[in-house]
N, CA, C and O atoms as a Tripos MOL2 file, in Angstrom:
@<TRIPOS>MOLECULE
protein
  272   271    68     0     0
PROTEIN
NO_CHARGES

@<TRIPOS>ATOM
      1 N         105.7280    5.1620  -34.4650 N.3       1 UNK1
      2 CA        106.0070    4.9540  -35.8700 C.3       1 UNK1
      3 C         107.4120    5.4580  -36.1990 C.2       1 UNK1
      4 O         107.9030    6.4130  -35.5980 O.2       1 UNK1
      5 N         108.0340    4.8050  -37.1490 N.am      2 UNK2
      6 CA        109.3710    5.2050  -37.5770 C.3       2 UNK2
      7 C         109.2790    5.8800  -38.9430 C.2       2 UNK2
      8 O         109.5650    5.2670  -39.9720 O.2       2 UNK2
      9 N         108.8770    7.1410  -38.9390 N.am      3 UNK3
     10 CA        108.7550    7.9270  -40.1650 C.3       3 UNK3
     11 C         109.9130    8.9080  -40.2170 C.2       3 UNK3
     12 O         110.1850    9.5980  -39.2340 O.2       3 UNK3
     13 N         110.6020    8.9800  -41.3580 N.am      4 UNK4
     14 CA        111.7400    9.8730  -41.5130 C.3       4 UNK4
     15 C         111.4860   10.8480  -42.6630 C.2       4 UNK4
     16 O         110.6170   10.6270  -43.5070 O.2       4 UNK4
     17 N         112.2570   11.9220  -42.6750 N.am      5 UNK5
     18 CA        112.1940   12.8880  -43.7690 C.3       5 UNK5
     19 C         112.5940   12.1770  -45.0600 C.2       5 UNK5
     20 O         113.6010   11.4700  -45.0990 O.2       5 UNK5
     21 N         111.8110   12.3640  -46.1010 N.am      6 UNK6
     22 CA        112.0790   11.7340  -47.3870 C.3       6 UNK6
     23 C         111.2070   10.5250  -47.6620 C.2       6 UNK6
     24 O         111.1160   10.0760  -48.8050 O.2       6 UNK6
     25 N         110.5590    9.9870  -46.6260 N.am      7 UNK7
     26 CA        109.6430    8.8530  -46.8240 C.3       7 UNK7
     27 C         108.4220    9.2980  -47.6090 C.2       7 UNK7
     28 O         108.0010   10.4510  -47.5110 O.2       7 UNK7
     29 N         107.8550    8.3900  -48.3820 N.am      8 UNK8
     30 CA        106.5730    8.6120  -49.0480 C.3       8 UNK8
     31 C         105.5880    7.6770  -48.3700 C.2       8 UNK8
     32 O         105.7880    6.4620  -48.3430 O.2       8 UNK8
     33 N         104.5160    8.2530  -47.8190 N.am      9 UNK9
     34 CA        103.5380    7.4740  -47.0660 C.3       9 UNK9
     35 C         102.1840    7.4940  -47.7550 C.2       9 UNK9
     36 O         101.8230    8.4670  -48.4170 O.2       9 UNK9
     37 N         101.4410    6.4110  -47.5920 N.am     10 UNK10
     38 CA        100.0740    6.3310  -48.1060 C.3      10 UNK10
     39 C          99.1260    6.6090  -46.9540 C.2      10 UNK10
     40 O          99.2460    6.0110  -45.8850 O.2      10 UNK10
     41 N          98.1850    7.5140  -47.1700 N.am     11 UNK11
     42 CA         97.2270    7.8960  -46.1430 C.3      11 UNK11
     43 C          95.9500    7.0590  -46.2630 C.2      11 UNK11
     44 O          95.6820    6.4820  -47.3170 O.2      11 UNK11
     45 N          95.1690    6.9940  -45.1910 N.am     12 UNK12
     46 CA         93.9130    6.2510  -45.2100 C.3      12 UNK12
     47 C          92.8660    6.9570  -46.0730 C.2      12 UNK12
     48 O          92.0700    6.3110  -46.7540 O.2      12 UNK12
     49 N          92.8800    8.2920  -46.0330 N.am     13 UNK13
     50 CA         91.9090    9.0710  -46.8150 C.3      13 UNK13
     51 C          92.6330    9.8280  -47.9230 C.2      13 UNK13
     52 O          93.8110   10.1610  -47.7920 O.2      13 UNK13
     53 N          91.9240   10.0940  -49.0040 N.am     14 UNK14
     54 CA         92.4840   10.8350  -50.1280 C.3      14 UNK14
     55 C          92.5330   12.3240  -49.8300 C.2      14 UNK14
     56 O          91.7060   12.8490  -49.0840 O.2      14 UNK14
     57 N          93.5140   12.9990  -50.4210 N.am     15 UNK15
     58 CA         93.5780   14.4560  -50.4260 C.3      15 UNK15
     59 C          92.4880   14.9350  -51.3900 C.2      15 UNK15
     60 O          92.1160   14.1720  -52.2820 O.2      15 UNK15
     61 N          91.9660   16.1330  -51.2640 N.am     16 UNK16
     62 CA         90.9300   16.6030  -52.1920 C.3      16 UNK16
     63 C          91.2960   16.5120  -53.6800 C.2      16 UNK16
     64 O          90.4050   16.4510  -54.5280 O.2      16 UNK16
     65 N          92.5910   16.5010  -54.0050 N.am     17 UNK17
     66 CA         92.9930   16.3710  -55.4080 C.3      17 UNK17
     67 C          92.8840   14.9220  -55.9030 C.2      17 UNK17
     68 O          92.9590   14.6750  -57.1070 O.2      17 UNK17
     69 N          92.7080   13.9690  -54.9870 N.am     18 UNK18
     70 CA         92.5500   12.5620  -55.3580 C.3      18 UNK18
     71 C          93.7520   11.6880  -55.0480 C.2      18 UNK18
     72 O          93.6480   10.4630  -55.1250 O.2      18 UNK18
     73 N          94.8940   12.2770  -54.6990 N.am     19 UNK19
     74 CA         96.1010   11.4980  -54.3980 C.3      19 UNK19
     75 C          96.0540   10.9720  -52.9620 C.2      19 UNK19
     76 O          95.5190   11.6320  -52.0720 O.2      19 UNK19
     77 N          96.6130    9.7900  -52.7440 N.am     20 UNK20
     78 CA         96.6670    9.2060  -51.4050 C.3      20 UNK20
     79 C          98.0870    9.1850  -50.8430 C.2      20 UNK20
     80 O          98.2750    8.8310  -49.6790 O.2      20 UNK20
     81 N          99.0890    9.5530  -51.6370 N.am     21 UNK21
     82 CA        100.4750    9.5030  -51.1720 C.3      21 UNK21
     83 C         100.9950   10.9050  -50.8570 C.2      21 UNK21
     84 O         100.6850   11.8790  -51.5420 O.2      21 UNK21
     85 N         101.7930   10.9670  -49.7950 N.am     22 UNK22
     86 CA        102.3800   12.2240  -49.3380 C.3      22 UNK22
     87 C         103.8680   11.9990  -49.0680 C.2      22 UNK22
     88 O         104.2690   10.9290  -48.6110 O.2      22 UNK22
     89 N         104.6720   13.0080  -49.3530 N.am     23 UNK23
     90 CA        106.1060   12.9570  -49.0610 C.3      23 UNK23
     91 C         106.3510   13.7130  -47.7640 C.2      23 UNK23
     92 O         105.8400   14.8180  -47.5830 O.2      23 UNK23
     93 N         107.1290   13.1270  -46.8630 N.am     24 UNK24
     94 CA        107.4260   13.7410  -45.5630 C.3      24 UNK24
     95 C         108.5660   14.7400  -45.7410 C.2      24 UNK24
     96 O         109.6590   14.3810  -46.1780 O.2      24 UNK24
     97 N         108.2920   16.0060  -45.3930 N.am     25 UNK25
     98 CA        109.2980   17.0620  -45.5080 C.3      25 UNK25
     99 C         109.9030   17.4410  -44.1610 C.2      25 UNK25
    100 O         111.0390   17.9110  -44.1030 O.2      25 UNK25
    101 N         109.1420   17.2380  -43.0610 N.am     26 UNK26
    102 CA        109.6020   17.6100  -41.7290 C.3      26 UNK26
    103 C         108.9640   16.6740  -40.7190 C.2      26 UNK26
    104 O         107.7890   16.3280  -40.8370 O.2      26 UNK26
    105 N         109.7460   16.2630  -39.7190 N.am     27 UNK27
    106 CA        109.2480   15.4250  -38.6350 C.3      27 UNK27
    107 C         109.6130   16.0960  -37.3280 C.2      27 UNK27
    108 O         110.7270   16.5960  -37.1740 O.2      27 UNK27
    109 N         108.6970   16.1100  -36.4000 N.am     28 UNK28
    110 CA        108.9380   16.7010  -35.0910 C.3      28 UNK28
    111 C         107.6430   16.6680  -34.3110 C.2      28 UNK28
    112 O         106.9150   15.6770  -34.3560 O.2      28 UNK28
    113 N         107.3490   17.7340  -33.6010 N.am     29 UNK29
    114 CA        106.0910   17.8300  -32.8770 C.3      29 UNK29
    115 C         104.9260   17.8450  -33.8600 C.2      29 UNK29
    116 O         103.8300   17.3730  -33.5590 O.2      29 UNK29
    117 N         105.1890   18.3960  -35.0380 N.am     30 UNK30
    118 CA        104.2060   18.3420  -36.1140 C.3      30 UNK30
    119 C         104.8990   17.8240  -37.3760 C.2      30 UNK30
    120 O         106.1270   17.7950  -37.4570 O.2      30 UNK30
    121 N         104.1090   17.4240  -38.3400 N.am     31 UNK31
    122 CA        104.6320   16.9110  -39.6080 C.3      31 UNK31
    123 C         104.3670   17.9390  -40.6990 C.2      31 UNK31
    124 O         103.3480   18.6300  -40.6820 O.2      31 UNK31
    125 N         105.2920   18.0340  -41.6480 N.am     32 UNK32
    126 CA        105.0570   18.8040  -42.8690 C.3      32 UNK32
    127 C         105.0800   17.7850  -44.0000 C.2      32 UNK32
    128 O         106.0790   17.0970  -44.2130 O.2      32 UNK32
    129 N         103.9670   17.6970  -44.7220 N.am     33 UNK33
    130 CA        103.8250   16.7420  -45.8130 C.3      33 UNK33
    131 C         103.5690   17.4870  -47.1130 C.2      33 UNK33
    132 O         102.9850   18.5710  -47.1140 O.2      33 UNK33
    133 N         104.0100   16.8970  -48.2200 N.am     34 UNK34
    134 CA        103.7320   17.4470  -49.5410 C.3      34 UNK34
    135 C         102.9210   16.4210  -50.3110 C.2      34 UNK34
    136 O         103.3250   15.2650  -50.4340 O.2      34 UNK34
    137 N         101.7770   16.8450  -50.8300 N.am     35 UNK35
    138 CA        100.9240   15.9610  -51.6160 C.3      35 UNK35
    139 C         101.6500   15.5960  -52.9010 C.2      35 UNK35
    140 O         102.1790   16.4680  -53.5890 O.2      35 UNK35
    141 N         101.6750   14.3030  -53.2270 N.am     36 UNK36
    142 CA        102.3330   13.8390  -54.4490 C.3      36 UNK36
    143 C         101.5150   14.1810  -55.6940 C.2      36 UNK36
    144 O         102.0570   14.1960  -56.7990 O.2      36 UNK36
    145 N         100.2220   14.4560  -55.5340 N.am     37 UNK37
    146 CA         99.3670   14.7640  -56.6700 C.3      37 UNK37
    147 C          99.4370   16.2200  -57.1060 C.2      37 UNK37
    148 O          99.6850   16.5140  -58.2760 O.2      37 UNK37
    149 N          99.2160   17.1360  -56.1550 N.am     38 UNK38
    150 CA         99.1240   18.5540  -56.5200 C.3      38 UNK38
    151 C         100.2620   19.4120  -55.9810 C.2      38 UNK38
    152 O         100.4040   20.5660  -56.3860 O.2      38 UNK38
    153 N         101.0800   18.8700  -55.0710 N.am     39 UNK39
    154 CA        102.2120   19.6220  -54.5410 C.3      39 UNK39
    155 C         101.8900   20.5170  -53.3610 C.2      39 UNK39
    156 O         102.7550   21.2660  -52.9090 O.2      39 UNK39
    157 N         100.6750   20.4600  -52.8510 N.am     40 UNK40
    158 CA        100.2670   21.2850  -51.7060 C.3      40 UNK40
    159 C         101.0200   20.8500  -50.4540 C.2      40 UNK40
    160 O         101.1830   19.6550  -50.2070 O.2      40 UNK40
    161 N         101.4810   21.8250  -49.6600 N.am     41 UNK41
    162 CA        102.1830   21.5600  -48.4110 C.3      41 UNK41
    163 C         101.1600   21.5610  -47.2780 C.2      41 UNK41
    164 O         100.3260   22.4610  -47.1790 O.2      41 UNK41
    165 N         101.2360   20.5400  -46.4250 N.am     42 UNK42
    166 CA        100.2800   20.3740  -45.3270 C.3      42 UNK42
    167 C         101.0480   20.2920  -44.0120 C.2      42 UNK42
    168 O         102.0030   19.5250  -43.8930 O.2      42 UNK42
    169 N         100.6240   21.0950  -43.0150 N.am     43 UNK43
    170 CA        101.1550   21.0120  -41.6610 C.3      43 UNK43
    171 C         100.0720   20.3940  -40.8000 C.2      43 UNK43
    172 O          98.9070   20.7810  -40.8980 O.2      43 UNK43
    173 N         100.4400   19.4360  -39.9530 N.am     44 UNK44
    174 CA         99.4600   18.8100  -39.0660 C.3      44 UNK44
    175 C         100.1760   18.2520  -37.8440 C.2      44 UNK44
    176 O         101.3550   17.9070  -37.9160 O.2      44 UNK44
    177 N          99.4610   18.1610  -36.7160 N.am     45 UNK45
    178 CA        100.0630   17.5910  -35.5050 C.3      45 UNK45
    179 C         100.4650   16.1270  -35.7130 C.2      45 UNK45
    180 O          99.8460   15.3990  -36.4880 O.2      45 UNK45
    181 N         101.5020   15.7240  -35.0100 N.am     46 UNK46
    182 CA        102.0510   14.3760  -35.1140 C.3      46 UNK46
    183 C         100.9980   13.2940  -34.8620 C.2      46 UNK46
    184 O         100.9080   12.3380  -35.6330 O.2      46 UNK46
    185 N         100.2140   13.4260  -33.8130 N.am     47 UNK47
    186 CA         99.2290   12.3870  -33.4720 C.3      47 UNK47
    187 C          98.1690   12.2250  -34.5520 C.2      47 UNK47
    188 O          97.7020   11.1100  -34.7840 O.2      47 UNK47
    189 N          97.7810   13.2940  -35.2090 N.am     48 UNK48
    190 CA         96.7870   13.2230  -36.2770 C.3      48 UNK48
    191 C          97.3540   12.5090  -37.5130 C.2      48 UNK48
    192 O          96.6860   11.6650  -38.1090 O.2      48 UNK48
    193 N          98.5820   12.8540  -37.8880 N.am     49 UNK49
    194 CA         99.2020   12.2400  -39.0640 C.3      49 UNK49
    195 C          99.4790   10.7590  -38.8150 C.2      49 UNK49
    196 O          99.1760    9.9240  -39.6670 O.2      49 UNK49
    197 N         100.0560   10.4210  -37.6490 N.am     50 UNK50
    198 CA        100.3680    9.0250  -37.3700 C.3      50 UNK50
    199 C          99.1140    8.1590  -37.3250 C.2      50 UNK50
    200 O          99.1670    6.9760  -37.6610 O.2      50 UNK50
    201 N          98.0010    8.7290  -36.9170 N.am     51 UNK51
    202 CA         96.7340    8.0000  -36.8920 C.3      51 UNK51
    203 C          96.2330    7.7190  -38.3090 C.2      51 UNK51
    204 O          95.5910    6.6960  -38.5460 O.2      51 UNK51
    205 N          96.5210    8.6190  -39.2490 N.am     52 UNK52
    206 CA         95.9850    8.5140  -40.5970 C.3      52 UNK52
    207 C          96.9300    7.8940  -41.6230 C.2      52 UNK52
    208 O          96.5620    7.7600  -42.7900 O.2      52 UNK52
    209 N          98.1410    7.5140  -41.2120 N.am     53 UNK53
    210 CA         99.0640    6.8530  -42.1390 C.3      53 UNK53
    211 C          98.6920    5.3800  -42.2580 C.2      53 UNK53
    212 O          98.5440    4.6830  -41.2540 O.2      53 UNK53
    213 N          98.5460    4.9200  -43.4830 N.am     54 UNK54
    214 CA         98.2250    3.5150  -43.7390 C.3      54 UNK54
    215 C          99.5020    2.6760  -43.8150 C.2      54 UNK54
    216 O          99.6100    1.6410  -43.1570 O.2      54 UNK54
    217 N         100.4820    3.1330  -44.6330 N.am     55 UNK55
    218 CA        101.7480    2.4140  -44.7620 C.3      55 UNK55
    219 C         102.7880    3.3260  -45.3940 C.2      55 UNK55
    220 O         102.4600    4.3710  -45.9570 O.2      55 UNK55
    221 N         104.0600    2.9080  -45.2910 N.am     56 UNK56
    222 CA        105.1550    3.6100  -45.9490 C.3      56 UNK56
    223 C         105.3420    2.9850  -47.3270 C.2      56 UNK56
    224 O         105.6000    1.7870  -47.4450 O.2      56 UNK56
    225 N         105.2110    3.7980  -48.3590 N.am     57 UNK57
    226 CA        105.3310    3.3140  -49.7340 C.3      57 UNK57
    227 C         106.7990    3.2590  -50.1350 C.2      57 UNK57
    228 O         107.2710    2.2320  -50.6220 O.2      57 UNK57
    229 N         107.5180    4.3490  -49.9370 N.am     58 UNK58
    230 CA        108.9480    4.4230  -50.2740 C.3      58 UNK58
    231 C         109.6850    4.9310  -49.0360 C.2      58 UNK58
    232 O         109.4070    6.0240  -48.5440 O.2      58 UNK58
    233 N         110.6210    4.1310  -48.5410 N.am     59 UNK59
    234 CA        111.4100    4.5340  -47.3720 C.3      59 UNK59
    235 C         112.6240    5.3320  -47.8310 C.2      59 UNK59
    236 O         113.2560    5.0020  -48.8350 O.2      59 UNK59
    237 N         112.9400    6.3780  -47.0870 N.am     60 UNK60
    238 CA        114.1260    7.1810  -47.3880 C.3      60 UNK60
    239 C         115.3680    6.3550  -47.0810 C.2      60 UNK60
    240 O         115.3320    5.5310  -46.1670 O.2      60 UNK60
    241 N         116.4740    6.5470  -47.8160 N.am     61 UNK61
    242 CA        117.6960    5.8140  -47.5290 C.3      61 UNK61
    243 C         118.2670    6.2030  -46.1700 C.2      61 UNK61
    244 O         118.0790    7.3280  -45.7080 O.2      61 UNK61
    245 N         118.9660    5.2640  -45.5340 N.am     62 UNK62
    246 CA        119.6430    5.5410  -44.2480 C.3      62 UNK62
    247 C         120.8210    6.4630  -44.4930 C.2      62 UNK62
    248 O         121.0960    6.8470  -45.6290 O.2      62 UNK62
    249 N         121.5210    6.8190  -43.4080 N.am     63 UNK63
    250 CA        122.6830    7.7010  -43.5280 C.3      63 UNK63
    251 C         123.7970    7.0720  -44.3670 C.2      63 UNK63
    252 O         124.5650    7.7830  -45.0150 O.2      63 UNK63
    253 N         123.8870    5.7270  -44.3540 N.am     64 UNK64
    254 CA        124.9300    5.0670  -45.1430 C.3      64 UNK64
    255 C         124.5000    4.8410  -46.5960 C.2      64 UNK64
    256 O         125.2620    4.2860  -47.3870 O.2      64 UNK64
    257 N         123.2730    5.2700  -46.9520 N.am     65 UNK65
    258 CA        122.8220    5.2050  -48.3310 C.3      65 UNK65
    259 C         122.0090    3.9700  -48.6840 C.2      65 UNK65
    260 O         121.5540    3.8340  -49.8200 O.2      65 UNK65
    261 N         121.8210    3.0690  -47.7270 N.am     66 UNK66
    262 CA        121.0710    1.8330  -48.0050 C.3      66 UNK66
    263 C         119.6530    1.9310  -47.4550 C.2      66 UNK66
    264 O         119.4380    2.5000  -46.3840 O.2      66 UNK66
    265 N         118.6870    1.3810  -48.1820 N.am     67 UNK67
    266 CA        117.3160    1.3070  -47.6850 C.3      67 UNK67
    267 C         117.2060    0.1710  -46.6920 C.2      67 UNK67
    268 O         118.0410   -0.7330  -46.6730 O.2      67 UNK67
    269 N         116.1680    0.2210  -45.8640 N.am     68 UNK68
    270 CA        115.9300   -0.8450  -44.8910 C.3      68 UNK68
    271 C         115.5230   -2.1120  -45.5630 C.2      68 UNK68
    272 O         115.2820   -3.1160  -44.8930 O.2      68 UNK68
@<TRIPOS>BOND
     1     1     2 1
     2     2     3 1
     3     3     4 2
     4     3     5 am
     5     5     6 1
     6     6     7 1
     7     7     8 2
     8     7     9 am
     9     9    10 1
    10    10    11 1
    11    11    12 2
    12    11    13 am
    13    13    14 1
    14    14    15 1
    15    15    16 2
    16    15    17 am
    17    17    18 1
    18    18    19 1
    19    19    20 2
    20    19    21 am
    21    21    22 1
    22    22    23 1
    23    23    24 2
    24    23    25 am
    25    25    26 1
    26    26    27 1
    27    27    28 2
    28    27    29 am
    29    29    30 1
    30    30    31 1
    31    31    32 2
    32    31    33 am
    33    33    34 1
    34    34    35 1
    35    35    36 2
    36    35    37 am
    37    37    38 1
    38    38    39 1
    39    39    40 2
    40    39    41 am
    41    41    42 1
    42    42    43 1
    43    43    44 2
    44    43    45 am
    45    45    46 1
    46    46    47 1
    47    47    48 2
    48    47    49 am
    49    49    50 1
    50    50    51 1
    51    51    52 2
    52    51    53 am
    53    53    54 1
    54    54    55 1
    55    55    56 2
    56    55    57 am
    57    57    58 1
    58    58    59 1
    59    59    60 2
    60    59    61 am
    61    61    62 1
    62    62    63 1
    63    63    64 2
    64    63    65 am
    65    65    66 1
    66    66    67 1
    67    67    68 2
    68    67    69 am
    69    69    70 1
    70    70    71 1
    71    71    72 2
    72    71    73 am
    73    73    74 1
    74    74    75 1
    75    75    76 2
    76    75    77 am
    77    77    78 1
    78    78    79 1
    79    79    80 2
    80    79    81 am
    81    81    82 1
    82    82    83 1
    83    83    84 2
    84    83    85 am
    85    85    86 1
    86    86    87 1
    87    87    88 2
    88    87    89 am
    89    89    90 1
    90    90    91 1
    91    91    92 2
    92    91    93 am
    93    93    94 1
    94    94    95 1
    95    95    96 2
    96    95    97 am
    97    97    98 1
    98    98    99 1
    99    99   100 2
   100    99   101 am
   101   101   102 1
   102   102   103 1
   103   103   104 2
   104   103   105 am
   105   105   106 1
   106   106   107 1
   107   107   108 2
   108   107   109 am
   109   109   110 1
   110   110   111 1
   111   111   112 2
   112   111   113 am
   113   113   114 1
   114   114   115 1
   115   115   116 2
   116   115   117 am
   117   117   118 1
   118   118   119 1
   119   119   120 2
   120   119   121 am
   121   121   122 1
   122   122   123 1
   123   123   124 2
   124   123   125 am
   125   125   126 1
   126   126   127 1
   127   127   128 2
   128   127   129 am
   129   129   130 1
   130   130   131 1
   131   131   132 2
   132   131   133 am
   133   133   134 1
   134   134   135 1
   135   135   136 2
   136   135   137 am
   137   137   138 1
   138   138   139 1
   139   139   140 2
   140   139   141 am
   141   141   142 1
   142   142   143 1
   143   143   144 2
   144   143   145 am
   145   145   146 1
   146   146   147 1
   147   147   148 2
   148   147   149 am
   149   149   150 1
   150   150   151 1
   151   151   152 2
   152   151   153 am
   153   153   154 1
   154   154   155 1
   155   155   156 2
   156   155   157 am
   157   157   158 1
   158   158   159 1
   159   159   160 2
   160   159   161 am
   161   161   162 1
   162   162   163 1
   163   163   164 2
   164   163   165 am
   165   165   166 1
   166   166   167 1
   167   167   168 2
   168   167   169 am
   169   169   170 1
   170   170   171 1
   171   171   172 2
   172   171   173 am
   173   173   174 1
   174   174   175 1
   175   175   176 2
   176   175   177 am
   177   177   178 1
   178   178   179 1
   179   179   180 2
   180   179   181 am
   181   181   182 1
   182   182   183 1
   183   183   184 2
   184   183   185 am
   185   185   186 1
   186   186   187 1
   187   187   188 2
   188   187   189 am
   189   189   190 1
   190   190   191 1
   191   191   192 2
   192   191   193 am
   193   193   194 1
   194   194   195 1
   195   195   196 2
   196   195   197 am
   197   197   198 1
   198   198   199 1
   199   199   200 2
   200   199   201 am
   201   201   202 1
   202   202   203 1
   203   203   204 2
   204   203   205 am
   205   205   206 1
   206   206   207 1
   207   207   208 2
   208   207   209 am
   209   209   210 1
   210   210   211 1
   211   211   212 2
   212   211   213 am
   213   213   214 1
   214   214   215 1
   215   215   216 2
   216   215   217 am
   217   217   218 1
   218   218   219 1
   219   219   220 2
   220   219   221 am
   221   221   222 1
   222   222   223 1
   223   223   224 2
   224   223   225 am
   225   225   226 1
   226   226   227 1
   227   227   228 2
   228   227   229 am
   229   229   230 1
   230   230   231 1
   231   231   232 2
   232   231   233 am
   233   233   234 1
   234   234   235 1
   235   235   236 2
   236   235   237 am
   237   237   238 1
   238   238   239 1
   239   239   240 2
   240   239   241 am
   241   241   242 1
   242   242   243 1
   243   243   244 2
   244   243   245 am
   245   245   246 1
   246   246   247 1
   247   247   248 2
   248   247   249 am
   249   249   250 1
   250   250   251 1
   251   251   252 2
   252   251   253 am
   253   253   254 1
   254   254   255 1
   255   255   256 2
   256   255   257 am
   257   257   258 1
   258   258   259 1
   259   259   260 2
   260   259   261 am
   261   261   262 1
   262   262   263 1
   263   263   264 2
   264   263   265 am
   265   265   266 1
   266   266   267 1
   267   267   268 2
   268   267   269 am
   269   269   270 1
   270   270   271 1
   271   271   272 2
@<TRIPOS>SUBSTRUCTURE
     1 UNK1         2 RESIDUE 1 A UNK
     2 UNK2         6 RESIDUE 1 A UNK
     3 UNK3        10 RESIDUE 1 A UNK
     4 UNK4        14 RESIDUE 1 A UNK
     5 UNK5        18 RESIDUE 1 A UNK
     6 UNK6        22 RESIDUE 1 A UNK
     7 UNK7        26 RESIDUE 1 A UNK
     8 UNK8        30 RESIDUE 1 A UNK
     9 UNK9        34 RESIDUE 1 A UNK
    10 UNK10       38 RESIDUE 1 A UNK
    11 UNK11       42 RESIDUE 1 A UNK
    12 UNK12       46 RESIDUE 1 A UNK
    13 UNK13       50 RESIDUE 1 A UNK
    14 UNK14       54 RESIDUE 1 A UNK
    15 UNK15       58 RESIDUE 1 A UNK
    16 UNK16       62 RESIDUE 1 A UNK
    17 UNK17       66 RESIDUE 1 A UNK
    18 UNK18       70 RESIDUE 1 A UNK
    19 UNK19       74 RESIDUE 1 A UNK
    20 UNK20       78 RESIDUE 1 A UNK
    21 UNK21       82 RESIDUE 1 A UNK
    22 UNK22       86 RESIDUE 1 A UNK
    23 UNK23       90 RESIDUE 1 A UNK
    24 UNK24       94 RESIDUE 1 A UNK
    25 UNK25       98 RESIDUE 1 A UNK
    26 UNK26      102 RESIDUE 1 A UNK
    27 UNK27      106 RESIDUE 1 A UNK
    28 UNK28      110 RESIDUE 1 A UNK
    29 UNK29      114 RESIDUE 1 A UNK
    30 UNK30      118 RESIDUE 1 A UNK
    31 UNK31      122 RESIDUE 1 A UNK
    32 UNK32      126 RESIDUE 1 A UNK
    33 UNK33      130 RESIDUE 1 A UNK
    34 UNK34      134 RESIDUE 1 A UNK
    35 UNK35      138 RESIDUE 1 A UNK
    36 UNK36      142 RESIDUE 1 A UNK
    37 UNK37      146 RESIDUE 1 A UNK
    38 UNK38      150 RESIDUE 1 A UNK
    39 UNK39      154 RESIDUE 1 A UNK
    40 UNK40      158 RESIDUE 1 A UNK
    41 UNK41      162 RESIDUE 1 A UNK
    42 UNK42      166 RESIDUE 1 A UNK
    43 UNK43      170 RESIDUE 1 A UNK
    44 UNK44      174 RESIDUE 1 A UNK
    45 UNK45      178 RESIDUE 1 A UNK
    46 UNK46      182 RESIDUE 1 A UNK
    47 UNK47      186 RESIDUE 1 A UNK
    48 UNK48      190 RESIDUE 1 A UNK
    49 UNK49      194 RESIDUE 1 A UNK
    50 UNK50      198 RESIDUE 1 A UNK
    51 UNK51      202 RESIDUE 1 A UNK
    52 UNK52      206 RESIDUE 1 A UNK
    53 UNK53      210 RESIDUE 1 A UNK
    54 UNK54      214 RESIDUE 1 A UNK
    55 UNK55      218 RESIDUE 1 A UNK
    56 UNK56      222 RESIDUE 1 A UNK
    57 UNK57      226 RESIDUE 1 A UNK
    58 UNK58      230 RESIDUE 1 A UNK
    59 UNK59      234 RESIDUE 1 A UNK
    60 UNK60      238 RESIDUE 1 A UNK
    61 UNK61      242 RESIDUE 1 A UNK
    62 UNK62      246 RESIDUE 1 A UNK
    63 UNK63      250 RESIDUE 1 A UNK
    64 UNK64      254 RESIDUE 1 A UNK
    65 UNK65      258 RESIDUE 1 A UNK
    66 UNK66      262 RESIDUE 1 A UNK
    67 UNK67      266 RESIDUE 1 A UNK
    68 UNK68      270 RESIDUE 1 A UNK
């Protein structure tokens, strides 16, 4: 998957607060996500997050400032 810092992704399952979208704060061996509904920060292994991502809702701009 091509997920970058700043992307907003929709998950397959809802967070306990009811929101399905998360903002990507860190990418690496694990992901750091922030819930768009309640602001809770979530750390999880890369394979678990990539399995549960449904789609990218908002893509972060490239280095030149343009979206894909």
